[in-house]
C-alpha positions in Angstrom: 112.9 105.5 111.4 115.1 106.8 108.6 113.7 107.5 105.2 115.8 106.1 102.4 115.5 108.8 99.6 116.5 106.6 96.7 114.3 103.6 97.5 111.3 105.4 99.1 111.3 103.0 102.0 111.5 103.5 105.7 114.0 101.5 107.8 113.3 100.9 111.5 116.7 101.6 112.9 116.0 99.4 116.0 114.8 96.3 114.2 116.0 96.8 110.6 112.5 96.1 109.3 111.9 97.9 106.0 108.5 99.6 105.4 107.3 101.1 102.2 107.0 104.9 102.3 104.1 104.7 99.8 100.9 106.1 101.4 103.1 107.3 104.3 100.4 109.6 105.7 97.6 107.1 105.2 95.4 105.8 108.1 93.1 102.8 107.7 89.8 102.6 109.6 87.3 99.8 109.5 83.7 100.7 108.7 82.7 99.4 112.2 85.3 101.8 113.7 83.4 104.8 112.3 80.3 103.7 114.2 82.5 103.2 117.3 83.9 106.7 117.0 80.4 108.1 116.5 79.4 106.2 119.7 82.3 107.8 121.6 81.4 111.3 120.2 77.9 110.8 121.7 79.2 109.6 125.0 82.2 111.9 125.6 83.1 114.4 122.8 86.5 115.1 124.4 87.4 111.4 124.4 86.6 111.3 120.7 88.8 114.4 120.1 91.6 112.9 122.0 91.3 109.6 120.1 91.4 111.4 116.8 94.6 113.3 117.8 96.2 110.1 119.0 95.3 108.3 115.7 96.8 111.3 113.8 100.1 111.1 115.6 100.5 107.3 116.0 103.6 105.7 114.7 103.4 103.5 111.6 103.9 99.9 112.4 103.2 99.9 116.2 100.2 102.3 116.6 101.8 104.1 119.5 101.2 107.7 120.1 103.5 109.6 122.5 101.6 112.6 123.7 101.6 113.8 127.3 98.3 114.6 129.0 99.7 118.1 129.7 100.3 118.7 126.0 96.8 117.3 125.1 95.3 119.6 127.7 97.2 122.6 126.2 96.2 121.5 122.6 92.5 121.5 123.6 92.6 124.3 126.1 91.2 122.3 128.9 92.4 120.8 132.2 94.6 117.7 132.5 91.8 116.2 134.6 89.5 116.5 131.6 92.1 114.7 129.5 92.5 112.0 132.2 88.7 111.4 132.1 88.7 111.2 128.3 91.6 108.7 128.4 89.7 106.6 131.0 86.8 106.4 128.6 89.0 105.3 125.7 90.7 102.7 127.8 87.4 101.4 129.2 86.0 101.1 125.7 89.2 99.4 124.5 90.0 102.1 121.9 93.5 102.5 123.4 95.7 101.0 126.0 98.3 102.8 128.1 101.9 101.6 127.9 104.9 103.0 129.8 107.5 105.0 127.8 110.2 105.7 130.4 108.6 107.9 133.0 105.7 108.9 130.7 102.7 107.1 129.3 102.2 106.4 125.7 99.0 105.2 124.1 98.6 102.3 121.7 95.6 102.5 119.5 93.6 99.3 119.0 94.2 98.0 115.5 90.5 97.3 115.3 90.0 101.1 115.4 92.8 102.3 113.1 96.2 101.3 111.9 98.9 102.7 109.6 100.7 99.7 108.2 100.0 96.8 105.7 97.5 94.3 106.9 100.1 91.5 106.8 102.4 93.4 109.0 99.5 94.3 111.4 98.6 90.6 111.7 102.2 89.4 112.3 103.1 91.9 115.1 102.1 91.9 118.7 99.8 94.8 118.5 96.8 95.8 120.6 93.8 94.2 118.9 90.7 93.5 120.9 87.0 93.8 120.3 85.9 97.3 120.9 83.2 98.1 123.6 80.1 99.6 122.0 77.5 101.2 124.2 74.2 99.5 124.8 72.5 102.5 123.2 74.5 102.3 120.1 73.9 98.5 119.8 70.2 99.0 120.1 70.0 101.4 117.2 68.6 100.2 113.9 71.5 99.4 111.5 72.0 101.7 108.6 71.2 100.1 105.3 72.3 101.4 101.9 71.2 100.4 98.5 72.0 101.6 95.0 69.1 103.6 93.6 70.5 104.3 90.2 73.9 103.8 88.6 75.2 106.4 86.2 78.3 106.1 84.3 80.1 109.2 83.0 82.4 108.4 80.1 
């Protein structure tokens, strides 16, 4: 994508679609997704770390992260096998799906976990969006409840 400096918009050179550059480094995450990520942290901390890196580098508009397992292993200082196991967990829990990018794999993050574009664009594109798989242990926990104890206005 090329950034148009005078209009502050991004133009996808392949499709011609114009995206606003406002909030360019902004990632949106549903509240349920935070619990999902917490659940993955408890099950497999490396899978959670891999997911967070993939979310950080995913492309706006298509939620695709191109990052080799070799580079992820180098980033985390672990074996590629460790990364493969983490990715297997993420695929099994429907946090990501693997897509082919030439000879390499790329990872598309489930839009129910996180996304980087406007909601109307997210709904109108063919993106990976399936219910996430929570663990039985997580689902059996009592739900967190919040309430306002006291409101204070500072003026």
